[in-house]
C-alpha positions as CSV (number, residue, x, y, z in Angstrom):
1,M,-5.7,15.5,32.4
2,T,-2.2,15.8,31.0
3,V,-0.7,14.4,27.9
4,Q,1.2,11.8,30.0
5,E,-2.0,10.7,31.9
6,V,-4.2,10.4,28.8
7,L,-1.5,8.5,26.8
8,R,-1.1,6.0,29.6
9,R,-4.8,5.3,29.9
10,A,-5.3,5.1,26.1
11,S,-2.3,2.7,25.7
12,E,-3.7,0.4,28.4
13,H,-7.2,0.5,26.8
14,L,-6.0,-0.1,23.2
15,G,-3.6,-2.8,24.3
16,R,-6.6,-5.0,24.9
17,T,-7.5,-5.1,21.2
18,S,-4.3,-4.1,19.4
19,E,-0.8,-5.5,19.4
20,T,0.5,-2.0,18.9
21,G,-1.6,-0.2,21.5
22,R,1.1,2.2,22.7
23,L,2.0,3.2,19.2
24,D,-1.7,3.6,18.2
25,A,-2.3,5.8,21.2
26,E,0.7,8.0,20.4
27,L,-0.2,8.4,16.8
28,L,-3.8,9.3,17.6
29,L,-2.9,11.7,20.4
30,A,-0.4,13.5,18.2
31,H,-3.0,13.8,15.5
32,A,-5.6,15.2,18.0
33,L,-3.2,17.8,19.4
34,G,-1.4,18.7,16.1
35,L,1.9,17.6,17.6
36,S,4.6,15.2,16.6
37,R,5.1,12.0,18.6
38,I,8.4,13.5,20.0
39,E,6.4,16.5,21.2
40,L,4.1,14.3,23.2
41,Y,7.1,13.6,25.5
42,T,8.6,17.1,25.5
43,E,5.1,18.4,26.5
44,H,4.1,15.5,28.7
45,D,2.7,17.7,31.4
46,R,0.5,19.8,29.1
47,P,-3.2,19.6,30.1
48,L,-5.7,18.8,27.4
49,N,-8.6,21.2,27.0
50,P,-12.2,19.7,26.8
51,G,-12.3,19.8,23.0
52,E,-9.0,18.0,22.6
53,L,-10.0,15.4,25.1
54,D,-13.3,14.8,23.3
55,A,-11.6,14.5,19.9
56,Y,-9.0,12.0,21.3
57,R,-11.6,9.9,23.0
58,G,-13.4,9.6,19.7
59,F,-10.3,8.5,17.9
60,V,-9.5,5.9,20.6
61,A,-13.1,4.6,20.5
62,R,-12.8,4.1,16.8
63,R,-9.5,2.3,17.1
64,A,-10.9,0.1,19.9
65,R,-13.4,-1.1,17.3
66,H,-10.5,-2.2,15.1
67,E,-10.7,0.7,12.6
68,P,-7.2,1.0,11.2
69,V,-5.1,3.9,12.5
70,A,-4.3,5.1,9.0
71,Y,-8.0,5.5,8.2
72,I,-8.6,7.5,11.4
73,L,-5.6,9.7,10.6
74,G,-6.6,10.1,7.0
75,E,-3.1,9.8,5.7
76,W,-0.2,7.4,5.8
77,G,3.5,7.4,4.8
78,F,4.9,5.4,1.9
79,R,8.6,5.8,1.1
80,R,9.2,9.6,0.6
81,L,5.5,10.4,0.3
82,T,2.5,11.1,2.6
83,L,-0.6,9.9,1.0
84,A,-4.3,10.4,1.7
85,V,-5.9,7.0,2.7
86,D,-9.5,5.9,3.3
87,R,-11.7,2.9,2.8
88,R,-11.6,3.3,-1.0
89,A,-8.3,1.5,-1.1
90,L,-5.9,-0.7,0.8
91,I,-3.5,1.0,3.3
92,P,0.1,1.0,1.8
93,R,2.2,-1.4,3.8
94,P,6.0,-1.8,4.3
95,E,6.2,-4.9,2.1
96,T,4.8,-2.9,-0.8
97,E,7.7,-0.4,-0.3
98,T,10.0,-3.4,-1.1
99,V,8.0,-3.9,-4.3
100,A,8.5,-0.3,-5.3
101,E,12.2,-0.6,-4.5
102,R,12.6,-3.7,-6.8
103,A,10.6,-2.0,-9.5
104,L,12.8,1.1,-9.4
105,A,15.9,-1.1,-9.5
106,R,14.7,-2.7,-12.8
107,I,14.4,0.7,-14.5
108,R,17.3,2.5,-12.9
109,D,19.4,2.6,-16.1
110,L,16.6,3.7,-18.4
111,A,16.2,7.4,-19.0
112,A,12.5,7.4,-19.8
113,P,11.0,4.0,-19.0
114,R,7.4,3.3,-19.6
115,V,5.8,1.8,-16.5
116,L,2.4,0.2,-15.9
117,D,1.1,-0.2,-12.3
118,V,-1.8,-2.7,-12.2
119,G,-4.2,-2.1,-9.3
120,V,-3.2,1.4,-8.4
121,G,-5.2,1.7,-5.1
122,T,-4.0,4.8,-3.3
123,G,-1.4,5.4,-6.0
124,A,1.4,4.4,-3.7
125,I,3.6,2.4,-6.1
126,A,2.9,4.5,-9.2
127,L,3.5,7.8,-7.4
128,A,6.7,6.5,-5.7
129,I,8.1,5.5,-9.1
130,A,7.2,8.9,-10.5
131,D,8.8,10.6,-7.5
132,E,12.0,8.6,-7.4
133,H,12.6,8.2,-11.2
134,P,11.6,11.6,-12.7
135,G,12.1,10.4,-16.2
136,A,9.6,7.5,-15.8
137,R,6.3,7.8,-17.8
138,V,3.8,6.0,-15.5
139,T,0.4,4.7,-16.3
140,A,-1.7,3.1,-13.6
141,I,-5.0,1.1,-13.9
142,D,-7.7,-0.1,-11.5
143,V,-11.1,-1.7,-11.8
144,S,-12.3,0.4,-8.9
145,A,-13.5,3.9,-9.8
146,D,-13.3,4.8,-6.1
147,A,-9.7,3.8,-5.9
148,L,-8.8,5.8,-9.0
149,E,-10.4,8.9,-7.5
150,L,-8.3,8.5,-4.4
151,A,-5.2,8.0,-6.5
152,R,-6.1,11.2,-8.4
153,E,-6.3,13.0,-5.1
154,N,-2.9,11.8,-4.2
155,A,-1.4,12.8,-7.6
156,R,-2.7,16.3,-6.9
157,R,-1.5,16.2,-3.3
158,T,2.0,15.2,-4.4
159,G,2.2,17.1,-7.6
160,L,3.3,14.0,-9.5
161,A,2.2,13.2,-13.0
162,V,0.7,9.7,-13.5
163,E,-1.8,8.6,-16.1
164,L,-4.8,7.0,-14.4
165,L,-7.2,4.7,-16.3
166,E,-10.2,2.5,-15.3
167,H,-9.3,-0.7,-16.9
168,D,-9.4,-4.5,-16.2
169,V,-6.0,-6.2,-16.9
170,R,-7.9,-9.2,-18.2
171,R,-8.5,-7.1,-21.3
172,G,-4.8,-6.7,-21.7
173,T,-2.4,-3.9,-21.0
174,P,-3.5,-0.5,-22.3
175,N,-1.3,1.8,-24.4
176,G,1.8,-0.4,-24.2
177,P,4.3,-1.7,-24.6
178,Y,6.0,-1.1,-21.3
179,D,9.5,-1.5,-19.9
180,L,8.1,-2.5,-16.5
181,V,4.8,-3.8,-15.3
182,V,4.4,-3.8,-11.5
183,S,1.4,-4.9,-9.4
184,N,0.2,-5.6,-5.9
185,P,-2.7,-7.8,-6.9
186,P,-5.3,-9.3,-4.6
187,Y,-3.8,-12.5,-3.2
188,V,-5.9,-13.5,-0.1
189,G,-7.8,-16.7,-0.8
190,P,-11.6,-16.5,-0.3
191,H,-11.3,-19.2,2.4
192,E,-8.7,-17.1,4.2
193,L,-10.9,-14.0,4.6
194,G,-12.4,-15.1,7.8
195,S,-9.0,-15.6,9.4
196,L,-7.8,-12.0,8.7
197,M,-7.5,-9.5,11.5
198,P,-10.7,-7.5,12.0
199,D,-8.7,-4.3,11.1
200,V,-8.3,-5.7,7.6
201,R,-11.3,-7.9,7.1
202,D,-13.9,-5.4,8.4
203,Y,-12.5,-2.2,7.0
204,E,-10.3,-2.6,3.9
205,P,-12.0,-3.2,0.5
206,H,-12.5,-6.8,-0.3
207,V,-12.1,-6.2,-4.0
208,A,-8.5,-5.3,-3.4
209,L,-7.9,-8.2,-1.0
210,V,-9.5,-11.4,-2.3
211,A,-7.8,-13.3,-5.0
212,A,-9.8,-14.1,-8.1
213,G,-7.0,-15.2,-10.5
214,T,-5.6,-11.7,-10.7
215,T,-2.0,-12.6,-10.3
216,E,-2.1,-15.0,-13.2
217,A,-4.1,-12.4,-15.3
218,V,-1.5,-9.8,-14.6
219,A,1.3,-12.2,-15.5
220,R,-0.3,-13.2,-18.8
221,A,-1.2,-9.6,-19.8
222,A,2.3,-8.4,-18.9
223,R,3.9,-11.1,-21.1
224,D,2.2,-9.5,-24.1
225,G,2.5,-5.9,-22.9
226,L,6.2,-5.7,-22.1
227,V,9.0,-4.8,-24.5
228,P,11.5,-7.7,-25.0
229,G,13.7,-7.7,-21.9
230,G,11.0,-5.8,-19.9
231,W,10.4,-6.8,-16.3
232,L,7.3,-7.9,-14.3
233,V,7.4,-7.2,-10.6
234,L,4.7,-8.8,-8.4
235,E,3.8,-8.6,-4.7
236,V,2.6,-12.0,-3.4
237,G,1.2,-13.3,-0.1
238,G,3.2,-15.1,2.5
239,G,4.1,-18.6,1.2
240,Q,3.1,-17.8,-2.4
241,A,6.5,-16.9,-3.8
242,G,7.4,-20.4,-5.0
243,E,4.0,-21.0,-6.7
244,T,4.1,-17.6,-8.4
245,A,7.7,-18.1,-9.6
246,A,6.7,-21.4,-11.1
247,L,3.8,-19.7,-12.9
248,L,6.1,-17.1,-14.4
249,E,8.5,-19.8,-15.6
250,E,5.5,-21.7,-17.1
251,L,4.6,-18.5,-19.0
252,A,8.2,-18.4,-20.4
253,Y,9.5,-15.5,-18.3
254,E,13.3,-15.6,-17.9
255,D,15.5,-14.7,-14.9
256,V,12.7,-15.4,-12.5
257,Q,13.6,-14.6,-8.9
258,T,12.2,-13.8,-5.6
259,A,13.0,-11.0,-3.1
260,A,12.4,-10.7,0.7
261,D,10.7,-7.9,2.5
262,L,12.2,-6.2,5.5
263,A,10.9,-9.0,7.7
264,G,12.8,-11.5,5.6
265,R,9.7,-13.0,4.0
266,E,9.7,-13.8,0.3
267,R,7.1,-11.3,-0.8
268,V,8.2,-10.2,-4.3
269,V,8.5,-12.2,-7.5
270,E,10.2,-10.9,-10.6
271,G,10.6,-12.1,-14.2
272,R,11.9,-10.8,-17.5
273,R,10.1,-11.1,-20.8
């Protein structure tokens, strides 16, 4: 079977369980063959050998069971970085790139800002800030030892320096004060878990998904852990921006504002101490 034939069959098969069946099939086939997606089309008549075909069938079967493509590939892109990903942490998403962008905007004019990332996960936000603002001194915390180990792997992978600590923000912010606190906290309500796509509900870590008052805990801790004039930047769930902005105003943050992601949804809330 050729690349073109295999890709057509896999796209049809995955289209029954995924809204992005064609893209999924392309990414997985490129991974199985060690090619780029473009090369799948320039080499469309290339036959697959039995080992390649078996590997690809395995990838497609996993995706058909709703396992996220990122976990099958073992890596995912975030801004300028390619990070290792697995079930120890959430997969970095496009809306979180907007959070990183807003965070970088708040420290752009500071030569050596101190930054705290709460809930580091893969390390995406912390490492993006370290990558794009070389003067930034970044500390990142998480309650999950597994997530911290994955973040350490990504720090080594990227060669970027980030201080990683196992710490619960409910105990305050460690080693402050900071010019910026940024966080993508869990914000899915427990009652909403059953309505999530199986890709998320059945594979990504619930400790990083399900809200348990974390957003408010981050906002309260940051209020005490920021320098005067320092900024808090938060990712929020769809429809939560207004409520979170009101929370920051209640906690006496100033210049509270929201920002939209690339899809036009208000997914970032910012406030200044």
